[in-house]
C-alpha positions as CSV (number, residue, x, y, z in Angstrom):
1,X,11.2,5.1,-15.7
2,X,7.4,5.3,-16.2
3,X,5.0,7.3,-14.0
4,X,1.5,8.6,-14.3
5,X,2.5,12.3,-14.5
6,X,5.1,14.7,-13.3
7,X,2.6,16.2,-10.8
8,X,1.5,12.8,-9.4
9,X,4.9,11.3,-9.1
10,X,6.5,11.3,-5.7
11,X,10.1,10.1,-5.5
12,X,10.0,9.3,-1.7
13,X,6.9,7.1,-2.1
14,X,8.6,5.1,-4.9
15,X,11.9,4.7,-2.9
16,X,10.1,3.6,0.3
17,X,8.1,1.0,-1.5
18,X,11.3,-0.5,-2.9
19,X,13.3,-0.5,0.4
20,X,12.8,-4.1,1.4
21,X,14.3,-5.5,-1.8
22,X,17.6,-3.4,-1.5
23,X,20.9,-4.7,-0.2
24,X,22.6,-3.0,2.7
25,X,24.7,-0.6,0.6
26,X,21.8,0.2,-1.7
27,X,19.6,0.8,1.3
28,X,22.0,3.4,2.6
29,X,21.9,5.2,-0.8
30,X,18.1,5.0,-0.7
31,X,18.1,6.6,2.7
32,X,20.3,9.5,1.4
33,X,17.8,10.0,-1.4
34,X,14.9,10.1,1.1
35,X,16.8,12.5,3.4
36,X,17.8,14.9,0.6
37,X,14.5,15.0,-1.3
38,X,14.4,17.7,-3.9
39,X,17.8,18.9,-2.6
40,X,19.3,15.9,-4.4
41,X,19.5,18.0,-7.6
42,X,22.4,19.9,-6.1
43,X,24.5,16.8,-5.3
44,X,26.8,14.9,-7.6
45,X,27.0,11.1,-7.6
46,X,30.2,11.4,-5.6
47,X,28.4,13.6,-3.0
48,X,25.7,10.9,-2.6
49,X,28.4,8.2,-2.4
50,X,30.1,10.1,0.4
51,X,26.9,10.6,2.4
52,X,26.0,6.9,2.0
53,X,29.6,5.7,2.8
54,X,30.0,3.9,-0.4
55,X,31.4,4.2,-3.9
56,X,29.9,6.2,-6.8
57,X,29.4,2.9,-8.8
58,X,27.3,1.6,-5.9
59,X,25.1,4.7,-6.1
60,X,24.5,4.0,-9.8
61,X,23.7,0.4,-9.1
62,X,21.2,1.5,-6.4
63,X,19.6,3.9,-8.8
64,X,19.2,1.0,-11.3
65,X,17.7,-1.2,-8.6
66,X,15.2,1.5,-7.9
67,X,14.1,1.5,-11.5
68,X,16.1,4.4,-12.9
69,X,18.6,4.2,-15.8
70,X,21.2,6.0,-13.7
71,X,21.8,8.8,-11.3
72,X,20.9,11.5,-13.7
73,X,17.4,10.2,-14.2
74,X,17.0,10.0,-10.5
75,X,18.0,13.7,-10.2
76,X,15.3,14.6,-12.8
77,X,12.7,12.7,-10.7
78,X,13.9,14.6,-7.6
79,X,13.6,17.9,-9.4
80,X,10.0,17.1,-10.5
81,X,8.8,16.4,-7.0
82,X,9.5,19.9,-5.8
83,X,10.4,20.9,-2.3
84,X,9.8,18.4,0.4
85,X,7.0,19.3,2.8
86,X,8.4,19.7,6.3
87,X,6.4,18.4,9.3
88,X,4.2,20.9,11.0
89,X,6.0,22.3,14.0
90,X,4.7,21.2,17.4
91,X,6.0,22.3,20.9
92,X,8.6,19.8,22.1
93,X,7.4,20.3,25.7
94,X,3.8,19.5,24.7
95,X,3.6,15.8,23.9
96,X,0.0,16.0,22.8
97,X,0.6,18.8,20.3
98,X,3.7,17.1,19.0
99,X,1.9,13.8,18.6
100,X,-1.0,15.5,16.8
101,X,1.3,17.3,14.4
102,X,3.4,14.2,13.7
103,X,0.4,12.0,13.1
104,X,-1.2,14.5,10.7
105,X,2.0,14.9,8.8
106,X,2.5,11.1,8.5
107,X,-1.0,10.6,7.4
108,X,-0.9,13.4,4.8
109,X,2.4,12.0,3.3
110,X,0.9,8.5,3.1
111,X,-2.2,9.8,1.3
112,X,-0.2,12.0,-1.1
113,X,2.0,9.0,-2.0
114,X,-0.9,6.9,-3.1
115,X,-0.8,8.7,-6.5
116,X,2.6,7.1,-7.1
117,X,2.2,3.6,-5.5
118,X,-1.4,2.7,-6.3
119,X,-2.1,2.8,-10.1
120,X,-5.5,2.8,-11.7
121,X,-4.9,-0.2,-13.9
122,X,-4.0,-2.4,-10.8
123,X,-7.1,-1.1,-9.0
124,X,-9.3,-2.0,-12.0
125,X,-7.7,-5.4,-12.3
126,X,-8.4,-6.2,-8.7
127,X,-11.9,-4.9,-8.9
128,X,-12.6,-6.9,-12.0
129,X,-11.5,-10.1,-10.2
130,X,-13.8,-9.3,-7.3
131,X,-16.6,-8.6,-9.6
132,X,-16.6,-12.1,-11.1
133,X,-15.7,-14.0,-7.9
134,X,-18.3,-16.4,-6.7
135,X,-16.8,-16.0,-3.2
136,X,-14.4,-13.8,-1.4
137,X,-12.3,-14.5,1.7
138,X,-10.8,-11.5,3.5
139,X,-7.8,-12.0,5.8
140,X,-5.5,-9.9,7.9
141,X,-3.8,-9.9,11.3
142,X,-2.9,-7.3,14.0
143,X,-3.5,-3.7,13.1
144,X,-4.5,-4.7,9.6
145,X,-7.5,-6.6,10.9
146,X,-9.5,-3.4,11.3
147,X,-8.9,-2.6,7.6
148,X,-10.0,-6.1,6.7
149,X,-13.2,-5.8,8.6
150,X,-13.9,-2.5,6.8
151,X,-13.2,-4.2,3.4
152,X,-15.4,-7.2,4.2
153,X,-18.3,-4.9,5.1
154,X,-18.0,-2.8,2.0
155,X,-17.7,-5.8,-0.3
156,X,-20.7,-7.5,1.3
157,X,-22.7,-4.3,0.9
158,X,-21.9,-4.4,-2.8
159,X,-23.3,-7.9,-3.1
160,X,-20.2,-10.1,-2.8
161,X,-20.4,-13.4,-0.9
162,X,-17.8,-12.6,1.8
163,X,-16.1,-14.7,4.6
164,X,-13.8,-12.8,6.9
165,X,-12.6,-15.1,9.7
166,X,-10.9,-13.4,12.6
167,X,-9.0,-16.5,13.5
168,X,-5.9,-17.0,11.3
169,X,-6.3,-20.8,11.2
170,X,-9.9,-20.5,10.1
171,X,-8.9,-18.0,7.5
172,X,-6.3,-20.5,6.1
173,X,-9.0,-23.2,6.0
174,X,-11.4,-20.9,4.3
175,X,-8.8,-19.9,1.7
176,X,-7.8,-23.5,1.1
177,X,-11.5,-24.3,0.2
178,X,-11.9,-21.5,-2.3
179,X,-13.0,-22.6,-5.8
180,X,-11.2,-21.4,-8.9
181,X,-12.2,-17.9,-9.8
182,X,-12.8,-16.9,-6.2
183,X,-10.7,-14.2,-4.6
184,X,-8.7,-14.0,-1.4
185,X,-8.2,-10.4,-0.3
186,X,-5.3,-10.2,2.1
187,X,-4.1,-7.1,3.9
188,X,-0.7,-6.7,5.5
189,X,1.4,-3.5,6.2
190,X,4.7,-5.4,6.0
191,X,3.6,-8.1,3.6
192,X,5.6,-10.5,5.7
193,X,3.1,-11.6,8.4
194,X,3.3,-15.3,8.3
195,X,-0.3,-16.2,9.0
196,X,-1.5,-13.7,6.3
197,X,1.0,-14.9,3.7
198,X,0.2,-18.5,4.5
199,X,-3.5,-17.7,3.9
200,X,-2.6,-16.2,0.5
201,X,-0.5,-19.2,-0.5
202,X,-3.3,-21.6,0.4
203,X,-5.7,-19.6,-1.7
204,X,-3.3,-19.7,-4.7
205,X,-2.9,-23.5,-4.4
206,X,-6.6,-23.8,-4.4
207,X,-6.7,-22.0,-7.8
208,X,-8.2,-18.7,-6.4
209,X,-6.9,-15.3,-7.3
210,X,-5.2,-13.3,-4.5
211,X,-5.5,-9.5,-4.1
212,X,-2.9,-8.2,-1.7
213,X,-3.0,-4.8,-0.1
214,X,0.4,-3.9,1.4
215,X,2.8,-1.1,1.9
216,X,5.8,-2.5,0.0
217,X,6.2,-3.4,-3.7
218,X,8.2,-6.5,-3.0
219,X,7.5,-8.8,-0.1
220,X,6.6,-12.5,0.6
221,X,3.0,-11.4,0.1
222,X,3.4,-9.6,-3.2
223,X,5.3,-12.6,-4.5
224,X,2.2,-14.7,-3.9
225,X,-0.5,-12.3,-5.1
226,X,-2.0,-12.2,-8.6
227,X,-2.9,-8.6,-7.9
228,X,-0.8,-6.3,-5.6
229,X,-2.1,-2.9,-4.4
230,X,0.7,-0.9,-2.9
231,X,-0.4,1.8,-0.5
232,X,1.8,3.3,2.3
233,X,5.4,2.2,2.8
234,X,6.1,5.1,5.0
235,X,9.4,5.7,6.9
236,X,8.4,8.5,9.2
237,X,8.3,9.2,12.9
238,X,8.9,6.1,14.9
239,X,5.6,4.3,15.7
240,X,3.6,6.2,13.0
241,X,4.5,4.1,9.9
242,X,1.8,1.5,10.5
243,X,-0.7,4.2,11.5
244,X,-0.1,6.2,8.3
245,X,-0.2,3.0,6.2
246,X,-3.4,1.9,7.8
247,X,-5.0,5.2,6.7
248,X,-3.7,4.7,3.2
249,X,-5.0,1.2,3.2
250,X,-8.5,2.4,4.2
251,X,-8.4,4.8,1.3
252,X,-7.3,2.1,-1.1
253,X,-10.2,-0.1,0.1
254,X,-12.6,2.8,-0.5
255,X,-11.2,3.3,-4.0
256,X,-11.5,-0.5,-4.7
257,X,-15.1,-0.5,-3.5
258,X,-15.9,2.6,-5.7
259,X,-14.4,0.8,-8.7
260,X,-16.4,-2.3,-8.0
261,X,-19.5,-0.2,-7.7
262,X,-18.9,1.2,-11.1
263,X,-18.5,-2.3,-12.6
264,X,-21.6,-3.7,-10.9
265,X,-23.9,-0.7,-11.5
266,X,-27.5,-1.8,-11.0
267,X,-26.8,-5.0,-9.1
268,X,-24.7,-3.1,-6.6
269,X,-27.3,-0.4,-6.1
270,X,-29.8,-3.0,-5.1
271,X,-27.6,-4.4,-2.4
272,X,-26.7,-0.9,-1.3
273,X,-30.4,-0.1,-0.8
274,X,-30.7,-3.3,1.3
275,X,-27.7,-2.3,3.4
276,X,-29.2,1.2,3.9
277,X,-32.4,-0.5,5.1
278,X,-30.6,-2.6,7.6
279,X,-28.6,0.4,8.9
280,X,-31.8,2.4,9.2
281,X,-33.3,-0.3,11.5
282,X,-30.5,0.3,14.0
283,X,-30.8,4.1,14.1
284,X,-33.0,6.3,16.3
């Protein structure tokens, strides 16, 4: 399979991003891969099959579904990633210390995984679409709404004509009225939030391009998008997967904005100066 480089490639990030598209048996194999990490190099295909409660042939099929030619290529990828970083220890009788350690670990893993799931060519393609768009609608729901607000602010500061409705019905109406060449930027951790996916579908039907920012490579949202940016997809401590992915999504938005800034050059600098003036008026 292809990857940017041996140093940048992280097997766990790749597997987590593919989890939603796997069948039950394949998902069990994938979980063994995640649990074993670099230690997978010491296991035979029969060992993995036993741990997953399935047959060796199912392990091979799971590897192929994950994008590898077979189990041997998967082991090579495991060897390249090196030892898995263990979570920072935190006193179990100190919930605040434990929560801080777990949150930092989850966030660090999500950011490290970006080098695998978010590629420069996809980022450039999304930024290019935004650069030529006459109008942009930004949509999200739940915890992703904060990321959408940040994205809308940054795009507006770079000179984009942006609409970011907080109400999901208004967002769908705005998306349905987008002209051809416009862009709908939709953000969803799961890629399966109905209101967000419906907004993306309405934008596509209107002839607009759809840039999706999500944690999983395959989802109802990614099936609708013209450009999919994958960031996150963590399977970590309970309750932290959306937190870690939200941080990864904010970094992806920053990278998208920086790419757009490079494309817009002088025009973007003018609007950034205007944004700085407005901000200065509200500072002591």
